[in-house]
BANUVO-241363 format. One record per residue: z, y, x of N, C-alpha, C, O in turn; residue in three letters. Coordinates in steps of 0.2 Angstrom, whole numbers, plus 5000, padded with zeros to 4 digits. Layout:
ZYXZYXZYXZYXAla/...
This chain:
534354825582534854815587535454755584535754775579Met/535554705587535954655585536654655586536854685590Lys/537054635581537754635582537954585587537854525586Ile/538354615593538554585598539154535596539354535590Asn/539354495600539954445599540554485599541054465596Asn/540654545602541354585602541354615595541854615592Phe/540754635592540754665586540854615580541154625575Ser/540654555581540754495576541454475577541754455571Lys/541954475583542554455582542854515579543254495574Leu/542754565581543054635576543054625569543454625565Gly/542454605568542354615559542754545557543154545552Ile/542754495561543154425558543854435557544154415552Cys/544154485563544954495562545054545556545554535554Ile/544654585554544754625549544654595543544954625538Ile/544254545541544254505536544854465535545154465530Leu/545054425541545554375540546154415538546654385535Ile/546254475540546854515540546954525532547454505529Phe/546454565529546354585522546454525517546754525512Phe/546254465520546254405516546954375515547154345510Thr/547354385521548054375522548554415517548954395514Cys/548354475518548654525514548654515507549154525503Ile/548054505505547854485497548354435494548554435489Phe/548454375498548754315497549554325497549954285494Phe/549854385500550454395500550854425496550654485494Ile/551354395493551654435488552354435489552654385491Tyr/552754495487553454495488553754535483553354575480Ala/554454525481554754565476555154615480555654605483Asp/554954685480555254735483555954755481556254805484Asn/556154735475556754765472557254755478557554805480Thr/557454695480558054695485557854725491558254765494Glu/557254715494557154765500557254835500557654875504Lys/556954865495557054935493557954955492558255005495Lys/558154915489558954925489559254925496559654965498Met/559054865500559354855507559154925512559554945516Ser/558454955510558255005514558655065511558755115515Glu/558855075506559155135503559955125507560255175509Lys/560355065507560855055510560855075517561355105520Ile/560255045521560255065528560155135530560355155535Tyr/559755175525559655255526560355285524560455335527Lys/560755255520561355295519561855285525562355325526Met/561855235528562255225534561955265540562355295544Phe/561355265540560955315545561155385544561355425549Leu/561155405538561255475537562055505538562155565539Ser/562455445538563155475539563355455547563955465549Ile/562955425551563055395557563255455562563555445567Ser/563055525561563155575566563755615563563855675565Glu/564255585560564755635555565455595558565555545560Thr/565955635557566655615558566755565553567055515554Asp/566555585547566755535540566355465542566655415541Glu/565755475545565355415547565755375551565955315549Gly/566055395557566555355560567055325557567255265558Ala/567355365552567955325549567755285544568155235543Gln/567155295541566855235536566655175540566755125538Tyr/566355175547566155115549566655075551566655015551Phe/567255125553567855075556568255035550568454975550Arg/568255085544568455045539568054985536568354945533Ala/567454985537567154945534567054875538566954825536Leu/567154895545567154845550567854785549567854725550Asn/568254835547569054815547569054755540569354705540Lys/568754795535568654755529568354695529568754645527Ala/567754685532567454635535567754575538567554525537Ala/568254605543568654565547569154525543569354465544Asp/569354565538569954525534569654485527569954475522Asn/569054465528568854435522568954355524568954335529Leu/568954315519569054235520568454205521568154185515Asn/568254185526567554155528567654085527567154055529Trp/568054045525568153985524567653955518567353895518Asn/567554005513567153975507566454025506566254035501Asn/566354055513565654085512564954045513564953985516Ala/564554065509563854035508563454025514563254075517Glu/563253965515562753955521562153985519561953975513Pro/561754015525561154035522560754045530560954065535Leu/560054025529559654025536558954055534558654035529Ser/558854105538558154135537557854165545558254175549Phe/557254185545557054215551557054295549557054315544Val/557254335554557354405553557554445560557454425566Gly/557754495560557954545565558654575565558954585560Asn/558854585571559554625571559354695571558854715574Leu/559854735567559754805568560454835570560954795568Arg/560454885573561054925574560955005572560455035573Ile/561655025570561755095569562355125573562955095573Ile/562255165577562855185581563155245579562755285576Lys/563855265579564055325576564055375583564355355588Asn/563855425582563555465588564155495590564255525596Glu/564855515585565255555587565855495591566355525593Thr/565655435592566255395595565955355600565355365602Ala/566355325604566055285610565655225607565855185603Glu/565055225610564655165607564955105608564855065604Tyr/565255085614565455025616565954995612565954935611Thr/566355045609566855015603566554995597566155025594Asp/566654915596566354885590566454915583566054915579Leu/567154935583567254965577566755025575566755045569Glu/566455055579566155115578565355105578564955145577Asn/565155035577564555015577564354965571564854925571Val/563854965567563754925562563054895565562654935567Leu/563154825565562554775565562354755559562754745555Tyr/561654745559561454715552560954655555560654655560Phe/560954605549560454565550559954575545560154575539Val/559254585546558754605541558354535541558154515546Arg/558154505535557754455535557054485534556954545534Ser/556554445535555754465535555554495529555154535528Thr/556054465523555854485517556154555515556054585509Glu/556654575519556954645518557654645516557954705516Gly/557954585515558554585513559054595518558954575524Lys/559554645518559954665522560754635522561054635517Leu/561054625528561654585528562054635534561754665539Tyr/562654645532563054685537563454625541563854585538Ile/563354635548563654575553564254595554564454655557Leu/564754545552565454555554565554505560565354445560Ser/565754545565566054515571566754505572567054555572Ile/566954445572567654435573567954475578567754475583Pro/568754505576569054535579569154505586569254445586Lys/569154535591569254525598568754475601568854445607Gly/568154465597567654425600567354445607567254515607Glu/567154415612566954435618566054435616565754385614Asn/565854485618565054495616564654505623564054505623Ile/565054495628564754495634564254435636564254385632Glu/563754455641563154405641563354325643563154275640Lys/563854325647564054255649564654225645564954165646Glu/564854265640565454235637565354165633565854135632Ser/564754155631564754085628564854095619564854045616Gly/564954155617565154175611564454165607563954175610Ser/564454165600563854155596563654235597563054245596Tyr/564054275598563854345597563654375605563554435606Tyr/563654335610563554355617562854385617562354365615Ala/562854455621562354495623561954505616561354495615Asp/562354535612562054565606561454615606561054615601Leu/561554665611561054715612560354685614559854715611Leu/560254625617559654585619559454565613558854565612Arg/559754545608559554515601559154565598558654545595Met/559254635600558954685595558154675596557754695592Leu/557954645602557254655606556854605601556254615600Glu/557054555598556654495596556754475589557354485586Asn/556254455586556354415579556754355580556554325585Lys/557154335576557554265578557654235572557754265566Met/557854165573557954125567558854115567559154095571Ser/559054145560559854145560560054095555559654085550Tyr/560754065557561054035552561654075551562054085556Glu/561854085545562354135543562854105538562654065534Leu/563454135538563954125533563954195529564054245532Leu/563754195523563654255519564154255512564354205509Val/564354325511564754325505564754395503564754445507Gln/564654415496564654485493565254515491565654475488Glu/565354565493566054595492565954685490565454715493Arg/566354695486566354775485566754805489567354785490Thr/566554865492566954915496566854985494566355015495Phe/567455015492567455095490566855095484566455145484Glu/566855055480566355055475565655045476565255045471Gly/565455015482564854995484564854925485565254905489Lys/564354885483564254815484563854805491563354835492Thr/564054755495563754745501563754665503564254635500Phe/563354645506563254575508563554565515563354605519Glu/563954535517564254535524564054465526563854425522Phe/563954455533563854385535564154375542564354425545Ala/564254325544564454295551563954235553563754195550Arg/563954235560563454185563563854125561564454115562Tyr/563354065559563654005559563553955565563853905567Ala/562853995569562653955575562354015578562154065575Ala/562254005585561954055589561254075586560854025585Pro/561054135586560354145583559854125589559954135595Pro/559454095587558854055591558254105591558054135586Ala/557954125596557354155598556754125596556654065595Gly/556254165594555554125592555154125597555054175600Leu/554954075600554454055605553954115605553854155609Ile/553454115600552954155599553154225600552854255604Phe/553654245596553854315596553954335604553754385607Asp/554454295607554654315614553954315620553954345625Lys/553454265617552954265622552454325620552154355625Ile/552454335614551954405612552354465614551854495617Phe/552954485615553154545617553154545625552954595628Lys/553354495628553254495636552554505637552454535642Ile/552054465633551354485636551154545634550754575638Ser/551454565629551154635626551254695632550854725634Met/551954695634552154735639551754725646551454775648Val/551654655648551354645654550554655654550254685658Leu/550454635648549654665648549554725648549054745651Met/549854775644549754845645549854865652549454905654Leu/550354845655550554875662549954855666549654895670Phe/549654785667549054765670548454805669548154835674Leu/548354815662547754855660547754925663547254945666Val/548354955663548355025666548355025673547955065676Met/548654975677548454975683547754955685547454985690Ala/547354905681546654905682546254965681545854985685Gly/546455005676546155075676546255115682545855165684Met/546855115685546955145690546655125696546555165701Gly/546355065696545955035702545255055702544855045706Met/545055095696544355115696544355195698543755225698Thr/544855225699544955295700545255315708545655275711Leu/544955375709545255415715545355475714545055515710Thr/545655505719545755585718545255625717545255675713Ile/544555595720543955645719543755635711543455685708Lys/543955585708543855585701544055645697543655675693Asp/544755665699545055705695544855785698544755835694Phe/544655785705544555855706543655855704543455915704Thr/543355815703542655835699542655865692542255905690Ser/543255845689543355885683543355955682543155985678Ile/543755975689543656065689543056085690542856135686Ala/542556045693541856065694541456085687541056135686Lys/541556035683541156045677541656025671541655965669Asn/542056065669542556035665542456035658542856015654Pro/541856065656541756075648541856015644542156025639Arg/541455945646541555895642542355875641542555855635Gly/542655875647543355855647543755905642544155885638Ile/543655975643544056015639543956005631544356005627Ile/543255995630543155975623543555925620543855925614Ala/543455865625543755805622544655795621544955765617Gly/544855835627545555845626545755885620546255865617Ile/545455945620545655975614545555945607545955965603Phe/545055915606545055865600545555815600545755795594Cys/545755785606546055725605546855735604547255695601Gln/547055795607547855815607547955875603548555885601Phe/547555905600547555955595547355945588547655945583Ile/546655945588546455935582546555865577546755865571Ile/546555815581546755755578547455755575547555735569Met/547955765579548655765577548755815571549155805567Pro/548455865571548455905565548155885559548355905554Leu/547555845560547355815554547855765551548055765546Ile/548055715556548555675554549155715550549355695544Ala/549355765553549955795550549655835542550055825537Phe/549155855543548855885535548755825531549055825525Gly/548455765533548355715528548955695526549055685520Leu/549555675530550055655527550555695523550855675519Gly/550455765524550855815520550455815513550755805507His/549755815514549555815507549655765503549655775497Leu/549755695505550055635502550855635501551055595497Leu/551055685504551955675503552255625507552855605505Gly/551855595512552155545516552755555520553155515521Tyr/552955635522553555655526554155635522554655605525Pro/554155645515554755625511554755555508555255525506Glu/554055535507554055465504554055405508554355355506Thr/553655415514553555365519553655395525553155395528Phe/554155425529554355455534553955415541553655455545Pro/554155355541553855325547553255305547552955285552Phe/552955305541552155295542551855355543551355365546Ile/552255405541551955475543552055485550551555515553Phe/552655465554552655455560552155425564551955445570Ile/552055365562551555315565550855345565550555325570Gly/550655395560549955425560549955475566549455465569Met/550455515567550555555571550455525579550055545583Ile/550855475578550955435585550255425588550055435594Leu/549855385583549255355585548755405587548455395592Ile/548755465583548355525585548555555591548155585593Thr/549055555594549355585600549355535606549655555611Ala/549055475605548955435610548355445614547855465611Thr/548255425621547555425623547155375622547255325619Pro/546455385625546055325623546255265628546655275632Gly/545855215627546055155631545355115634544855135634Gly/545555055636544855005638544455005633543855015634Ala/544655005627544154995621543755065620543055055619Thr/543955115620543555175619542955165625542355185624Ser/543155145631542655145637542155085635541555095637Asn/542355025632541954975631541454995625540854975625Leu/541755035620541255065615540855105617540355115613Met/540955155622540455195624539955165627539355195627Thr/540055115631539655075634539155045629538555045630Tyr/539455015624538954995620538555045615537955035612Phe/538855105615538455155611537955195617537755245615Ala/537955175622537555205627537655275628537255315629Lys/538355295629538655355630538855365638538755325642Gly/539055425639539155435647539855395648540355425647Asp/539855335652540455305653540755325658541355315659Leu/540455365663540955395668541355445665541955445666Ala/541155485660541555535656542055505652542655525652Leu/541855445649542355405646543055385649543555395647Ser/542855365655543355335659543755395663544355385665Ile/543455455663543855515666544255535660544855545661Ser/543955535655544355565649544955525648545555555647Met/544855465648545455415647545955425652546555425650Thr/545855425658546255435664546655495663547255495662Ala/546355555663546655615662547155615656547755635656Leu/546855595649547255595644547955555644548455575641Ala/547855495648548355445649548955485654549555475654Thr/548755525658549255555662549555615658550155625659Ile/549155655654549355705650549855675646550355715645Leu/549855605643550155585638550955575639551355565634Ser/551055575647551755575648552255625644552855615642Leu/551955695644552255745641551955765635552355795630Phe/551355765634550955785628551255735622551455765617Val/551155675622551355635617552055655614552055665608Thr/552555645618553255665615553255735612553555745607Pro/552955785616552855855612552555865607552755905602Leu/552055825605551655815598552155795593552255825587Ile/552455745594552855705590553555745588553855735583Leu/553855785593554355815591554155885587554455895582Val/553655915589553355975585553155955578553355995573Val/552755905577552455895570552955855566552855855560Leu/553455825569554055775565554755805566555255765564Cys/554855855568555455885569555855905562556455905561Ser/555355915557555755955550555855885546556155895540Asn/555655825547555855765544556555755543556955755548Ile/556855745536557555745536557755675539557455625538Pro/558355665542558655605544558255585551558455535553Asp/557855615554557455585559557655625565557655685565Ile/557855595571557855625576557455585582557455525583Ser/557055625585556455605590556855585596557155625599Met/556755515599557055505606556655515611556355465614Pro/556555585612556155605618556255565624555755535627Thr/556955575626556955545633556655475633556355455638Glu/556855435628556555365628555855355627555555305630Thr/555455405624554755405624554455425631553955395633Leu/554755475634554355485641554755435645554355415650Ile/555155395646555355345651554755285648554455255652Ile/554755275642554255225640553455225643553155185646Thr/553255285641552655305643552555305651552055275654Ile/553055335655553055325663552955255665552555245669Phe/553355215662553455145666552855105663552555065667Ile/552655115657552055075654551355105655550855065654Leu/551355175657550655205657550555235665550055215668Val/550955275666550855325672550955285679550655285684Leu/551655245678551755205685551255155687551155155693Leu/550955125682550455065684549755105685549355075688Pro/549655165682548955195684549055225691548655215695Leu/549655255693549755275701549655215705549255215709Leu/549955155703549955095707549255075708549055065714Leu/548855065702548155055704547855095708547455075713Gly/547955165707547555205712547755195719547355195724Met/548355185720548655165727548255105730547955105735Leu/548255055726547954995728547155015729546854985734Ile/546755055726546055075727546055105733545555095736Arg/546555145735546455185741546655145747546255165753Lys/547155085747547155055753546854985753546654955758His/546654965747546254905748545754895743545854865738Trp/545154945745544654965740544254895739544054885733Gln/544054855743543654805742544054755736543754735731Lys/544654735738545054705732544954745726544954715721Phe/545054805726545054835719544354835716544354835710Ala/543754835720543254835717543054765714542654755709Glu/543254715717543154645715543554625709543354585705Lys/544154665708544554655703544554685697544854665692Ala/544054735697543854785692543554745685543754765680Thr/543154705688542854655681543254635677543254645671Pro/543754585681544454555678544754595673544954585667Phe/544954655676545454705672545154735667545454745662Phe/544454745667544154775662544054725656544154745650Ser/543954655657543854605652544754595649544854575643Ala/545154605653545854595651545954655646546254645641Leu/545754725648545854765643545654755636545954775631Gly/545154725635544854705629545354645626545554645621Ile/545354595630545854545627546454575625546654555620Val/546854615629547454635627547454675620547854675616Ala/546954715619546854755613546854695607547254705602Val/546454655607546354605603547054555602547154535597Leu/547254545607547954495608548454525604548754495600Phe/548554605606549154635603548954665595549454675591Ile/548454665595548154695587548354625583548754635578Gly/547954565585548054505580548654475581548854455576Ala/548954465587549554435587550154485583550554455580Gly/550154555584550554595581550554585572550954595568Gly/549854585571549754585563549954515560550454515556Val/549754465563549954405561550654375562550854335558Phe/551054415566551754385567552054435563552654435563Ser/551854485559552254535556551954545549551954605546Asn/551554485546551154515540551554535533551254555528Leu/552254515534552654555528552554625529552554655523Glu/552654655535552554735536552054755533552054795528Val/551454725535550754755533550754745525550554785522Phe/550954685523550954675515551254735511551054755506Ala/551954745514552354805511551954865511551954895505Asp/551554885516551154945517550654945511550654995507Ile/550354885511549754875507550054885500549854935496Ala/550654865498550854865491551054935489550954965483Glu/551354965495551655035494551155095493551155145489Glu/550655085497550255135499549555135495549155185494Leu/549455065493548855055490548155075493548055075499Gly/547555075489546955085493546855155497546555165502Ala/547255195493547255265495547455275503547255315507Ala/548055235504548355225511547855205515547755235520Gly/547555145514546955125519546455165520546155165525Phe/546155215516545655255515545955305521545555315526Ile/546655335520546855375525546855345532546655385537Val/547055285533546955255539546355255543546255275549Phe/545855235539545055235541544955305542544655325548Phe/545155345538544955425539545055445546544655485549Ser/545655425548545855455554545355425560545155465565Leu/545155375560544755355566544055385564543755415569Thr/543855375559543155395557543055475558542555495561Ala/543555515556543555595556543655595564543355645567Leu/544055555568544055575575543355565578543155605582Gly/542855515576542255505579541755555576541255575579Met/541955585570541455645567541655715570541155755571Ile/542255725572542455785575542255775582542055835585Ile/542255725585542155715593541455725594541155735599Gly/541155715588540255725589540155805588539755835591Ala/540555835582540455905580540555955586540055995587Leu/541255945588541556005592541056015600540856065602Val/540955955602540455965608539855995607539656035611Pro/539555975602538856005600538956085599538456115601Lys/539556105597539656185596539656225603539556285603Leu/539856185608539856205614539256185619539356185625Val/538756155616538056145619538156085625537856085630Ser/538556035622538655975626538155925624538055905618Ile/537755885630537155855627537455795623538055775623Asn/536955755620537155695617537455635620537855595618Asn/537155635627537455575631538155585631538555535630Tyr/538455645633539055655634539455655627540055625626Gln/539055685622539455685615539655615612540155605609Thr/539255565614539355495612539955475615540355435612Arg/540055495621540855465625541355495621541855465618Ala/541255565621541855605618542155585610542755585608Ile/541555565606541555545600542055485601542555485599Ser/541855435603542155365605542855385607543255355604Met/542955425612543655435616544155465610544755465610Glu/543755505605544255545600544555495595545055495593Ile/543955445592544055405587544355345588544755315584Gly/544355315595544555245597545155265602545055295607Ile/545855245600546455255604546755195607546455135607Arg/547255205611547555155615548055125610548655135611Asn/547855085605548355055601548855015603549354995600Val/548554975609549254935612549754975613550254955612Ala/549655045617550155085618550555105612551155085611Leu/550155135607550655145601550955105598551455115595Gly/550755025598551154975595551754955600552254955597Met/551554955607552154955611552854995610553454975609Thr/552555065610553055115609553355115603553955145602Ile/553055095598553355085591553955025590554455035587Ser/553754975594554254935595554854945598555354915597Leu/554754975603555254995608555755045606556355055608Leu/555455095601555955145599556055145591556455185589Ile/555855085587556055085582556755075579556855095573Gln/557255055583557855045582558155105583558655125579Asp/558055145588558355215590558055265583558455305581Glu/557555255581557255305576557555285570557655325566Met/557755215568557955195561557455185557557455195551Gly/556755155560556255125557556355055555556155005558Asp/556655045549556954985546556354945544556454885545Phe/555854965542555254915541554654915546554054905544Asn/554854935552554254945556553654975554553054955556Ser/553655025550553155045549552755085554552155085553His/552955115559552655145563552255095567551655115569Met/552455035569552054975572551454955568550954935570Phe/551654965561551054935556550454985556549854975555Ala/550755055556550155095556549755085562549155075561Val/549955085568549555075575549155005574548555005576Ser/549454945571548954885570548454895565547954875566Gly/548554935559548154945555547454985557546854975555Ile/547755045560547355095563546755045569546155055569Phe/547155005572546754955577546154925573545554935575Ala/546354885568545754855564545154905562544554895563Leu/545454965559544855015556544455035562543855035562Phe/544855055567544355075573543755035576543355065578Met/543954975575543354935577542754925572542154915573Tyr/542954945565542454945561542155005561541555015560Ala/542555065562542255135563541755145569541355185570Ala/541955105574541655105580540955075579540455105582Gly/540855015577540354985575539855015572539255015573Ile/540055065566539755095562539355155566538755165566Ile/539855185571539655245575539055225580538655265581Ala/539155165582538555145587537855145583537355165586Ile/537855125578537255125574536955185572536455205573Phe/537455235569537355285566537155345573536755395571Thr/537355335579537255385584536455375586536255425589Tyr/536155325584535455305585535055365582534555395584Lys/535355395575534955445572535255505573534855555574Ser/535755515574536155585574536255605582536255665584Phe/536455555585536555575593535955545597536055505601Leu/535355575596534855535599534855545608535055605610His/534755495611534655515619534055475621533855415618Val/533555515626532955465628533055405630532655365629Glu/533655405635533655335638534355335642534555385644Thr/534555275642535355275644535455305652535955315654Ile/534855305655534955325661534855415661534755445667Glu/534955445655534955505655535555545660536155515660Glu/535355595664535855605669536355655666536255695661Thr/536955625668537555665665537755735668537755735674Ser/537955785665538155845667538855845670539055895672Glu/539155785669539955785672539955765678540555775681Phe/
C-alpha cells in the first residue's frame, strides 16, 4: 500500500513543526515570574480584598508620572481579570494586562476618565474586542513598587494594531468550523438517527469509549504526572480533547482504512449532538478539584451550540428541503473539512510557535509521549472494546478511528474562546489540541497499516451490520 498525498502532507506538517520547535529558544525566568503575578491576581479576584487591591493598584498607576516612561514595542495579547464581587463595567475593579508573546506581563494603566466606548476615538476604545486577537503594541512602560511588590505598568503610546494574519486566521477558523458542521448536516436525515436504535451495538461501544473511557485515561495520565498541580491548563486541555466528538478527519481516515464509513459518519453526528451537554459535563466533573480554576460551563454550552449543533441542524434542514443541492455540495464540504483541520492545525501552530516551544521545554519528551499516547490508546481501545462485544472488523476499524481521531478544530476553537475566562495565561489548552492534531495524523497513518494484520477484512464491500 503506497502512502497517499494526504498522509505525506500530514508527515510534512509534523516534521516542520518539530524542526521549528527545535530551533526556538526562550528564557523562561521573566515569563514564569509574570505567570506567577497573573495567578496571584486571579486567586484574589473573587474576594472583597481583591476588589480593594484592584482599585488601589489602578489608582496608583493613574498617579504615576508618565512623561519619562520608556517606549516599548512588541507583539502580544490583551488579558483581563475581573473582580467578581464588584461591577464589571467599573474600570477600577478590573485589571487589564498586556502580555508579550515571550511571556512578559505589563499592567495596563487606563487614564482616569478615559472613554473606552467603541466609537470614542480613544487609544483604549473597545478594549473588550482587543481581547480576541494578537496585536502589535506601542507602549510607555515604567517599573514601580506597590505594597512591597514590583510591577511593570504600561500605557498605550498609540492604538494597538491588529495583525492581519491573526484576524484572518480566527475568522476563517470559526467560519470553516461552522461550514464543515453544516456540510456534515447535509449528509444526514432523521432516518440516519432512527436506524441507530435498530442496531445500536457499534454506536454504543463507540460512544462509551469516546466519552467515558478516553477522558478517564486522560484524567489518569494527567494525575500520574502531576499535571493538575504543575500544569493545570495542559491537564484541562487533555480532558477537553478527549471529550470532543470525532470530525471530518475521522471519517476520511476510516475511508482510507477501509472501515465502515456509514458507521463512522453516524458516530460523528451522534457524538457531535451529545457534545453540547457531555463535553461541558466531563470538564466540570474531571476538572472541578483543580485550585483556582472555575469552569465556564455556560460559555462552553453556548460555544458548542453555535459552532456545532446549530450548523448541523441547519445542514439537515437544507438536506430536507433542497436535497439535490445538498447532494451536489457534499463533496465540496467533505474536502473543506479536511482543509479546515489542516488550516487550523498548521495556522494555529505556526502563529503560536512560542506557546508550543514553552510546552516542549516544560514537559520534555515525556509530555509528547503522553499526547501521542492519548490518540494511540484511543485507537487501541477503539479496537479492543468492540471485539469484546463481538463487533466485526469492518465496523471495529471505524470505531477505532473515531475514538483516536477527534475534532481538533473544535477543541482549538473552544480553547481560544474560553482561555481568558479560564485564566489560561499561556494558551496551553489551545496548544494541547494543536499537538494532539499533529500526533493523531501520525497515529492514524500507522493504524491504517496495522489494521491489515490485526483487523483483517475480506473486502471493503463487506456488509455492515449497522
